[in-house]
DRENFI-435971 format. One record per residue (C-alpha): y negated, x negated, z; residue number from 1. Coordinates in Angstrom, 2 decimals. Layout:
REM DRENFI-435971
+---------+---------+---------+-----+
:       Y :       X :       Z : pos :
+---------+---------+---------+-----+
:       Y :       X :       Z : NUM :
...
+---------+---------+---------+-----+
END
This chain:
REM DRENFI-435971
+---------+---------+---------+-----+
:       Y :       X :       Z : pos :
+---------+---------+---------+-----+
:   -2.49 :  -18.84 :    3.48 :   1 :
:   -5.73 :  -18.49 :    1.58 :   2 :
:   -4.55 :  -20.78 :   -1.25 :   3 :
:   -2.47 :  -18.22 :   -3.10 :   4 :
:   -2.28 :  -20.43 :   -6.20 :   5 :
:   -0.53 :  -23.18 :   -4.28 :   6 :
:    1.86 :  -20.66 :   -2.73 :   7 :
:    2.99 :  -19.27 :   -6.10 :   8 :
:    3.12 :  -22.69 :   -7.77 :   9 :
:    6.64 :  -23.60 :   -8.98 :  10 :
:    8.00 :  -20.16 :   -8.05 :  11 :
:    9.58 :  -17.83 :  -10.57 :  12 :
:    7.47 :  -14.65 :  -10.50 :  13 :
:    9.17 :  -11.39 :  -11.38 :  14 :
:    7.02 :   -8.43 :  -12.38 :  15 :
:    8.38 :   -4.92 :  -11.82 :  16 :
:    6.13 :   -2.27 :  -13.31 :  17 :
:    6.49 :    1.17 :  -11.71 :  18 :
:    2.89 :    2.17 :  -12.44 :  19 :
:    3.95 :    5.24 :  -14.42 :  20 :
:    3.79 :    7.98 :  -11.75 :  21 :
:    6.99 :    9.43 :  -13.20 :  22 :
:    8.88 :    6.13 :  -12.94 :  23 :
:   10.20 :    6.70 :   -9.43 :  24 :
:    9.04 :   10.20 :   -8.54 :  25 :
:    8.68 :   10.31 :   -4.77 :  26 :
:    6.90 :    7.50 :   -2.96 :  27 :
:    9.96 :    7.17 :   -0.74 :  28 :
:   11.54 :    5.30 :   -3.64 :  29 :
:    8.74 :    2.75 :   -3.70 :  30 :
:    9.36 :    1.73 :   -0.12 :  31 :
:   13.10 :    1.57 :   -0.81 :  32 :
:   12.48 :   -0.67 :   -3.84 :  33 :
:   10.31 :   -3.08 :   -1.86 :  34 :
:   12.97 :   -3.33 :    0.86 :  35 :
:   15.56 :   -4.03 :   -1.83 :  36 :
:   13.44 :   -6.82 :   -3.30 :  37 :
:   12.90 :   -8.28 :    0.16 :  38 :
:   16.66 :   -8.62 :    0.53 :  39 :
:   17.20 :  -10.31 :   -2.83 :  40 :
:   14.14 :  -12.58 :   -2.74 :  41 :
:   14.82 :  -13.48 :    0.89 :  42 :
:   18.03 :  -15.17 :   -0.24 :  43 :
:   16.17 :  -17.78 :   -2.31 :  44 :
:   13.04 :  -19.75 :   -1.54 :  45 :
:   11.80 :  -20.34 :   -5.09 :  46 :
:   11.33 :  -16.75 :   -6.29 :  47 :
:    8.75 :  -14.04 :   -5.71 :  48 :
:    7.90 :  -10.66 :   -7.21 :  49 :
:    4.88 :   -8.56 :   -7.98 :  50 :
:    5.51 :   -4.83 :   -8.22 :  51 :
:    3.02 :   -2.25 :   -9.43 :  52 :
:    3.37 :    1.33 :   -8.23 :  53 :
:    1.37 :    4.52 :   -8.67 :  54 :
:    2.17 :    7.99 :   -7.37 :  55 :
:    0.50 :   11.28 :   -8.12 :  56 :
:   -1.08 :   13.25 :   -5.27 :  57 :
:    0.77 :   11.93 :   -2.22 :  58 :
:   -0.19 :   11.36 :    1.39 :  59 :
:    1.86 :    8.59 :    2.98 :  60 :
:    2.10 :    8.96 :    6.75 :  61 :
:    2.91 :    6.44 :    9.43 :  62 :
:    5.61 :    7.32 :   11.92 :  63 :
:    2.92 :    8.00 :   14.56 :  64 :
:    1.34 :   10.60 :   12.27 :  65 :
:    4.63 :   12.48 :   12.27 :  66 :
:    4.22 :   12.93 :   16.05 :  67 :
:    0.96 :   14.88 :   15.89 :  68 :
:    0.97 :   17.92 :   18.20 :  69 :
:    0.76 :   20.29 :   15.22 :  70 :
:    2.30 :   18.12 :   12.52 :  71 :
:    3.96 :   21.09 :   10.81 :  72 :
:    0.58 :   22.76 :   10.31 :  73 :
:   -0.93 :   19.48 :    9.10 :  74 :
:    1.84 :   18.88 :    6.56 :  75 :
:    1.63 :   22.48 :    5.36 :  76 :
:   -2.11 :   21.99 :    4.85 :  77 :
:   -1.51 :   18.96 :    2.61 :  78 :
:    1.22 :   20.71 :    0.65 :  79 :
:   -1.06 :   23.69 :    0.07 :  80 :
:   -3.57 :   21.23 :   -1.38 :  81 :
:   -0.91 :   20.04 :   -3.83 :  82 :
:    0.09 :   16.81 :   -2.09 :  83 :
:    3.56 :   15.47 :   -1.50 :  84 :
:    4.02 :   14.10 :    2.03 :  85 :
:    6.10 :   11.00 :    2.78 :  86 :
:    6.65 :    8.98 :    5.95 :  87 :
:    6.69 :    5.23 :    5.27 :  88 :
:    8.99 :    2.69 :    6.88 :  89 :
:    6.21 :    0.16 :    7.52 :  90 :
:    3.37 :    0.25 :    9.99 :  91 :
:    0.04 :    1.98 :    9.64 :  92 :
:   -1.28 :    5.52 :    9.43 :  93 :
:   -2.04 :    8.11 :    6.75 :  94 :
:   -3.26 :    6.98 :    3.32 :  95 :
:   -3.91 :    8.90 :    0.12 :  96 :
:   -2.30 :    8.00 :   -3.22 :  97 :
:   -3.14 :    9.44 :   -6.62 :  98 :
:   -3.29 :    8.36 :  -10.26 :  99 :
:   -6.48 :    6.36 :   -9.63 : 100 :
:   -5.04 :    4.39 :   -6.72 : 101 :
:   -3.21 :    1.20 :   -7.67 : 102 :
:   -0.60 :   -0.08 :   -5.26 : 103 :
:    0.94 :   -3.46 :   -5.78 : 104 :
:    3.27 :   -5.50 :   -3.65 : 105 :
:    3.89 :   -9.20 :   -3.43 : 106 :
:    7.46 :   -9.75 :   -2.29 : 107 :
:    7.89 :  -13.31 :   -1.11 : 108 :
:   10.43 :  -15.32 :    0.89 : 109 :
:    9.81 :  -15.58 :    4.62 : 110 :
:    9.16 :  -19.32 :    4.58 : 111 :
:    8.11 :  -21.37 :    7.65 : 112 :
:    4.49 :  -21.42 :    6.49 : 113 :
:    4.36 :  -17.61 :    6.37 : 114 :
:    2.92 :  -16.79 :    9.77 : 115 :
:    2.08 :  -13.27 :   10.90 : 116 :
:   -1.33 :  -13.32 :    9.19 : 117 :
:   -0.37 :  -15.35 :    6.12 : 118 :
:    0.61 :  -12.45 :    3.88 : 119 :
:   -2.61 :  -10.59 :    4.67 : 120 :
:   -4.69 :  -13.69 :    3.97 : 121 :
:   -2.84 :  -14.36 :    0.71 : 122 :
:   -3.47 :  -10.83 :   -0.55 : 123 :
:   -7.11 :  -10.86 :    0.55 : 124 :
:   -7.82 :  -14.10 :   -1.31 : 125 :
:   -5.99 :  -12.85 :   -4.38 : 126 :
:   -7.99 :   -9.60 :   -4.56 : 127 :
:  -11.25 :  -11.48 :   -4.06 : 128 :
:  -10.33 :  -13.59 :   -7.10 : 129 :
:   -9.22 :  -10.52 :   -9.08 : 130 :
:  -12.70 :   -9.06 :   -9.04 : 131 :
:  -14.86 :  -12.17 :   -8.70 : 132 :
:  -16.56 :  -11.46 :  -12.03 : 133 :
:  -17.84 :   -8.19 :  -10.55 : 134 :
:  -18.63 :   -9.11 :   -6.95 : 135 :
:  -18.45 :  -11.90 :   -4.38 : 136 :
:  -18.98 :   -9.45 :   -1.51 : 137 :
:  -15.38 :   -8.38 :   -0.74 : 138 :
:  -14.72 :   -8.87 :    2.97 : 139 :
:  -11.75 :   -8.28 :    5.26 : 140 :
:  -12.31 :   -6.66 :    8.65 : 141 :
:  -11.57 :   -3.33 :   10.33 : 142 :
:  -13.80 :   -0.58 :    8.99 : 143 :
:  -14.15 :    1.82 :   11.92 : 144 :
:  -14.07 :    5.42 :   10.72 : 145 :
:  -11.84 :    4.72 :    7.72 : 146 :
:   -8.31 :    6.07 :    7.42 : 147 :
:   -5.48 :    3.69 :    8.31 : 148 :
:   -7.93 :    1.16 :    9.80 : 149 :
:   -6.84 :   -2.43 :   10.30 : 150 :
:   -8.05 :   -6.01 :   10.52 : 151 :
:   -7.50 :   -6.48 :    6.79 : 152 :
:   -9.38 :   -3.49 :    5.42 : 153 :
:  -11.11 :   -4.66 :    2.24 : 154 :
:  -14.68 :   -3.51 :    1.89 : 155 :
:  -18.02 :   -4.16 :    0.22 : 156 :
:  -21.14 :   -3.54 :    2.27 : 157 :
:  -19.00 :   -2.03 :    5.02 : 158 :
:  -17.46 :    0.61 :    2.72 : 159 :
:  -13.66 :    0.37 :    2.52 : 160 :
:  -11.85 :    0.59 :   -0.80 : 161 :
:   -8.45 :   -0.98 :   -0.03 : 162 :
:   -5.97 :   -1.59 :    2.76 : 163 :
:   -3.12 :   -4.07 :    3.24 : 164 :
:    0.18 :   -3.68 :    5.05 : 165 :
:    3.12 :   -5.99 :    5.56 : 166 :
:    6.84 :   -5.49 :    6.10 : 167 :
:    9.52 :   -8.10 :    6.82 : 168 :
:   13.12 :   -7.40 :    5.86 : 169 :
:   16.03 :   -9.87 :    5.91 : 170 :
:   14.05 :  -13.07 :    5.26 : 171 :
:   11.80 :  -11.37 :    2.74 : 172 :
:    8.21 :  -10.16 :    3.15 : 173 :
:    6.57 :   -7.29 :    1.27 : 174 :
:    2.79 :   -7.52 :    1.33 : 175 :
:    1.53 :   -4.16 :    0.07 : 176 :
:   -1.98 :   -3.13 :   -0.91 : 177 :
:   -3.51 :    0.13 :   -2.08 : 178 :
:   -6.74 :   -0.13 :   -4.05 : 179 :
:   -8.83 :    2.99 :   -4.63 : 180 :
:   -9.85 :    1.94 :   -8.11 : 181 :
:  -11.93 :    4.96 :   -9.07 : 182 :
:  -12.69 :    8.50 :   -7.99 : 183 :
:  -14.28 :    9.52 :   -4.73 : 184 :
:  -13.27 :    7.51 :   -1.68 : 185 :
:  -15.11 :    9.97 :    0.55 : 186 :
:  -13.14 :   12.92 :   -0.87 : 187 :
:   -9.87 :   11.16 :   -0.08 : 188 :
:  -11.12 :   10.38 :    3.42 : 189 :
:  -12.15 :   14.00 :    3.96 : 190 :
:   -8.60 :   15.09 :    3.14 : 191 :
:   -7.21 :   12.75 :    5.81 : 192 :
:   -9.87 :   13.84 :    8.31 : 193 :
:   -8.88 :   17.46 :    7.77 : 194 :
:   -5.19 :   16.55 :    8.08 : 195 :
:   -5.82 :   15.12 :   11.54 : 196 :
:   -7.86 :   18.18 :   12.44 : 197 :
:   -5.02 :   20.50 :   11.43 : 198 :
:   -2.60 :   18.31 :   13.36 : 199 :
:   -4.79 :   18.52 :   16.51 : 200 :
:   -4.98 :   14.74 :   16.85 : 201 :
:   -7.75 :   15.16 :   19.40 : 202 :
:   -5.27 :   16.86 :   21.77 : 203 :
:   -2.77 :   13.96 :   21.72 : 204 :
:   -3.25 :   11.54 :   24.61 : 205 :
:   -0.27 :    9.36 :   23.65 : 206 :
:   -1.73 :    7.81 :   20.48 : 207 :
:   -5.20 :    6.87 :   19.26 : 208 :
:   -5.59 :    8.51 :   15.87 : 209 :
:   -8.58 :    7.48 :   13.75 : 210 :
:  -11.71 :    9.59 :   13.84 : 211 :
:  -12.14 :    9.55 :   10.07 : 212 :
:  -15.70 :    9.51 :    8.76 : 213 :
:  -15.65 :   10.09 :    4.99 : 214 :
:  -18.83 :    8.08 :    4.41 : 215 :
:  -17.02 :    4.87 :    5.40 : 216 :
:  -14.86 :    4.96 :    2.25 : 217 :
:  -15.53 :    4.48 :   -1.44 : 218 :
:  -13.62 :    3.56 :   -4.58 : 219 :
:  -14.16 :    0.12 :   -6.06 : 220 :
:  -15.75 :    1.70 :   -9.13 : 221 :
:  -18.32 :    3.39 :   -6.89 : 222 :
:  -19.08 :    0.13 :   -5.08 : 223 :
:  -19.55 :   -2.13 :   -8.11 : 224 :
:  -21.00 :    0.61 :  -10.34 : 225 :
:  -18.46 :   -0.12 :  -13.09 : 226 :
:  -15.88 :    2.42 :  -14.28 : 227 :
:  -12.67 :    0.55 :  -13.55 : 228 :
:   -9.14 :    1.78 :  -14.23 : 229 :
:   -5.68 :    1.16 :  -12.84 : 230 :
:   -4.70 :   -0.50 :  -16.13 : 231 :
:   -7.67 :   -2.84 :  -15.96 : 232 :
:   -6.71 :   -3.88 :  -12.45 : 233 :
:   -3.11 :   -4.54 :  -13.51 : 234 :
:   -4.40 :   -6.81 :  -16.28 : 235 :
:   -6.45 :   -8.68 :  -13.71 : 236 :
:   -3.38 :   -9.25 :  -11.54 : 237 :
:   -1.28 :  -10.49 :  -14.43 : 238 :
:   -4.03 :  -12.76 :  -15.72 : 239 :
:   -4.20 :  -14.52 :  -12.37 : 240 :
:   -0.44 :  -14.85 :  -11.98 : 241 :
:    0.00 :  -16.46 :  -15.39 : 242 :
:    3.60 :  -17.04 :  -16.46 : 243 :
:    5.74 :  -14.12 :  -15.27 : 244 :
:    9.09 :  -12.54 :  -16.10 : 245 :
:    9.31 :   -8.76 :  -16.53 : 246 :
:   12.40 :   -7.32 :  -14.86 : 247 :
:   13.63 :   -4.28 :  -12.98 : 248 :
:   16.30 :   -3.79 :  -10.35 : 249 :
:   19.72 :   -4.73 :  -11.63 : 250 :
:   23.27 :   -5.42 :  -10.52 : 251 :
:   23.66 :   -5.73 :   -6.78 : 252 :
:   20.04 :   -4.68 :   -6.26 : 253 :
:   20.79 :   -1.19 :   -7.51 : 254 :
:   23.46 :   -0.73 :   -4.84 : 255 :
:   21.08 :   -1.98 :   -2.15 : 256 :
:   18.41 :    0.40 :   -3.45 : 257 :
:   20.75 :    3.39 :   -3.10 : 258 :
:   21.39 :    2.43 :    0.52 : 259 :
:   17.69 :    1.93 :    1.25 : 260 :
:   16.79 :    5.19 :   -0.46 : 261 :
:   19.30 :    7.08 :    1.65 : 262 :
:   17.69 :    5.56 :    4.75 : 263 :
:   14.25 :    6.67 :    3.61 : 264 :
:   15.45 :   10.22 :    2.99 : 265 :
:   17.08 :   10.34 :    6.43 : 266 :
:   13.92 :    8.94 :    8.06 : 267 :
:   11.78 :   11.61 :    6.42 : 268 :
:   14.16 :   14.41 :    7.31 : 269 :
:   14.09 :   13.37 :   10.95 : 270 :
:   10.35 :   12.72 :   11.09 : 271 :
:    9.28 :   15.92 :    9.36 : 272 :
:   12.27 :   18.05 :   10.40 : 273 :
+---------+---------+---------+-----+
END
């Protein structure tokens, strides 16, 4: 699914802009919104959505992170540093969000052509086109030593600046990316490294937690030597998508959101006790 233009052709594209960090408050709401959109878009094959989201100092954990031997100490460490801590409902491990990290999601119908890797490939090709005026060196492969490593880490010269995840809900797919637009990627990575140290990840033989090396991570601004912003990156997304319709959740979606939000709150209460 590398031809993202063909995929979006003839589809109505909704844009939901939650890039104001105050729009939703906790990042739990962002995952609830994406699940809600999966449900509504999954019911029709000719619609898709792009949702922007930004959250102030937040560390989003995977469910495995919540099982660290000393998770209480690790969470307390992050909170003392001024970070909110949220456990996501999709796969992956700890990532750092702040005002210079743009998240956006493509929510698309789970069509027959959408194989397990298709969403990742679609997002990779899209981001390569987003920044093609600045670089043709964006690659997708696992950057060992980064936080939340995976096959679709996006990097330049082996330094990771973005990561992609995917969640399927009721015939809808949310392909989610975080892009460290500016700031210090190594500083964010050091925070995650210290989180795992406080959580005694090295003592846990059940799971393989990443051995985070801060030097493996950068922001995109650092890598291309251009001072980029979240707003600039949003403009790049919208320019590529072309004709879009700005909306927000409405009608039945609001009721579904309330249900999904309650599930997220319950998940976090159980995971973090």
